[in-house]
N, C-alpha and C positions, 0 to 999 in steps of 0.2 A: 476656566471654561473647559468643558468636556467636549472632545471631538470624537466623532464616530467614523470609523473607517468605511470607505465605500465597499460595497459587496464585491467580492471576487471569488468566483467558483472555479472548478476545474474539472476536466475530463482527463483521466490518467490511464488509458488503456495500455496493455502490454502486447506488442506485436509478435506473439508466440503462436498465432493461429488466426483463423478468421473470426471476427466478432459475431456473437450470436444475439438473439432477440433479448435475452436477459441483460446483456451489456447495454443494448440500445434503450431499453426501458429505464435503466438507472441513469444513463446519460441524458435522456429526454427529461427526466425529473430534474436533473441538475440544471439543464438549460431553462426549464420553466421557472425554477427558483431564482436563477440569476436575472431573468427577464422581469419577474415580479418585483425584485428588489432594485431594478434599474441599474444593475451592476454588469460586471464583465465576466466572460467565461474564457478560460484558458485551456488549451490542449497541450498535454505533456505526454511524450512517448516514453514509457518505462521499459527500456530495451536493454537492461543490464544482463539478462540471461542470454549471453551470446550464442550458446549452443542451440537455443530454441527460436531466437528472434532472427528474422530475415528481412532483406530489403523488399521482397515480394509481399510479405505480410504488412510491412510498414506502409507501403503504397496502397495496399488494399484497405487498410484501416482508415486512412484519410478519405479514400474514395467512397467507402461504404458509409462512413459517418455523414459525409456531405449528401450522399444520395438519400439517407434517411431523413434529412432535414435539419441536421445539427450545424450550428454556426459558432465560430469562436473568433475573438478579436486578437488573440496572441497564440502562437503555436509554431511547430516546425516548418510549416509551409508559408506562414505569413510574417514570422519574426515577432519582435516586440521588445520592450525594455528589460525583460528578464531572460533574454536568450543566453545560451541555447535552451531549447525546449525538448531536448533529447537527453535522457539520463546518461548515456554513455559518454557524452561530452561535458558532463558536469562533475567529474571526479575531484577536482580541486576542493569543492565545497564539502564533499564527503570526507576527504582526507583531513581537512581542518576540523571538522566535527569529531572525527575519530581521535585526533590528537588532543582535543579539548577534553573528551571523555577519559582518555587514558591519563592525562595529567591530573584530573580530579579524582582518580581512583574509582571511577564509576564502572569500569570494565576490567575484565581479566582474561588472560589467554587460556585457551582450552584445546586440548588435543583429542578430545573424545569424538568418535564418529557417531553417526546416528545409531548404528548397531550397538556401539558401546553404551549409549544412553538407554536403549531399550533393554539391554541385558542387565543393566544396573537397577532397573525399576522392578519392585516387587508387585506393584499394581499400576501397570502402564496407563497413563492418562493422556490421550492424544487430543490436542487442541486442533484448531483449523489448519495449522500448518506445521506443528512440531510437538513432540511429547514434552512433558514437564521435565526439565533438566534436574537431576538429583544432586547437583552441586559437587560432583567429583573433583573438579579442578579449582574449586573456589578458594582453597587455602594456598594455592600456588601463586603467591603475590607477584605482580609485575615488578621486574627488577631483580627478583630473587630466583627466577627460573626462566630458562630459555626454551622455547619450543624446539622440538626436534627438527633439524634442517631449516630452522627459521620459519616453519610452516605451522599453521593452526588457525583455529577460529578464535574470535574474541566475543565474550558474552557480557551483557549488561547485568550488574548485580542488583536484583530487585529487592525492595525493602520488605522482607518477609513479614507477613501479618498486616501490612498496611492495606486499607481499602482504597482502591482507585475507582473513582466514580465520576460520572458526567451526566448531564441531561441532554438526551437526544431529541431533536425536534420532531422525529417521526415516532420513536418508540418509547419516549419518556425517560425516566431515570434508569441508569444502568450502573452496576457496581460489581467489581471483582476483587478478590483478595489476592495480593501478590504472594507467591510462594505456595498457594493452594490451587488457584484457578489457572495460573500460568507461572512459569518459573524463569530462571535466568535465560535470556533470549539472545540470539545471535545479533551482533551489530556489524561484524566484519567477518568475511569468509576466507578460508584458507587459499582461495584462488585470487585473492587480492581485490575483492569487490565488496562494497557495502551490502548489508542485508536490505531486504525490502523495507523493514521498519525504519532503519536509519535514513536511507535515501528518500523515502517518502516524507518523513518529518522534516528533514533538512530542506527539501525542495518546496514543500508547502509553505514553510516559514519564509524562505528566500523569495518566493513569488508573491508573498502577501496574501495568501489564500485565507479568506475569512470564514468559509464554510466548506466542509468536505462532505460530498454526497457520494455514498458508496453502499455496497451490499451489506446485509445484516450478518453475513458470514465473517465480517471483519471487526466485529465488536471487540474481541479480545485484542486484536491488533491495535485498536484505538487505545485501549488501556496501556499497552506497552508504549505506544508512541507518546502518550501523555507523560510518561516517565522520562522519555527522551527530551521532550520539550522542556520539562522542568530542569533536567540535568544540564542542558545547554543554555538555559536562560532565555528561551524563546517563548513567544506568545503562541498559545495553542488556538486553533480555529474552533468554530462550532462544528457540530456533526449532525448529519441526517442519514440514518441507515435505512435503506429500502428493503422491504421483504423480497425474497428471491423468487424468480419465475421457475416453475417446474414443468416437467413434461406430463403426459397423460397418466404416468405411473407414479407421479408425485416426486420424481427425482429431479434435482435442480439441473438446469441447463449447463452444458459444458462445451468447450471448444471442440472436443473430439466428436461431438454429435453434429455432423455436417448438415443434417436436415434442418437444424434451427439456425444455421448461420445466415447472416444478412445476405451474403453472396448467393447462397442456394435459394433463399426465399425470393430474392430479386430475379434470379434466373427462372424460377417457376412462374413468374408473372405477377407476384404479389406487389402491391404498391405501398409506399410508406404510410399513406393514409389508412389503408386497410390494417396494417400491422399496428399502428398507433392506437387504432380503435380497440385493440385487445387489452390495452392497459386500463 
């Protein structure tokens, strides 16, 4: 007999600034999809960037989401069976995944800085968050080479030439070729923290997330994470990538633009109903 997992969606903001209307739109879609499926919605705070995250932003994040009309059944403020719901308190799971990847030979140490990578590229190709790595450290196998002072990054070895594809419930089929559209990517940083790719994949699997709703700017991240799910033997969720909101000049909304933050819009007298009507 085939069993179907109950729908579990998630909101996964990072408290590195005040949330803007684009975040709210994506989260509202996530809530609508969870409600339509009769499922649960989980809030997870992705606070691993200690230099940019702050307690004030974390508190504002929850306050602004609730003001906007978002509700969740599990999260930092309400608890739940998959606690903690704050990434900085979930390091044990990331370390275990890292050791799994290292033992299987899926990752390798890398001492290249971002500038090193850019200088090595004859035709730099920047993705949404990092240039394609040229493979400088690929041949320095784990166990045969020690990183200077024990410091360095660890990269996932992508299967060059393999097509990574998935069907998105919003955008349809999407495919990228490993080694051409994205290269060996970071899974562990020299500051002792997991990359976004690893932490996100590990947490979504651990929390039983069945569908990830997020912005279309993360399509390549999804391809990377599909490789991590496979390497770790984890079930991948379904995906729904939303188109991005832009300003009057066609530039996508960003946290540095305070005029579109929920906090500023609320202070100006806007209501959640008026803002949601723009979607």
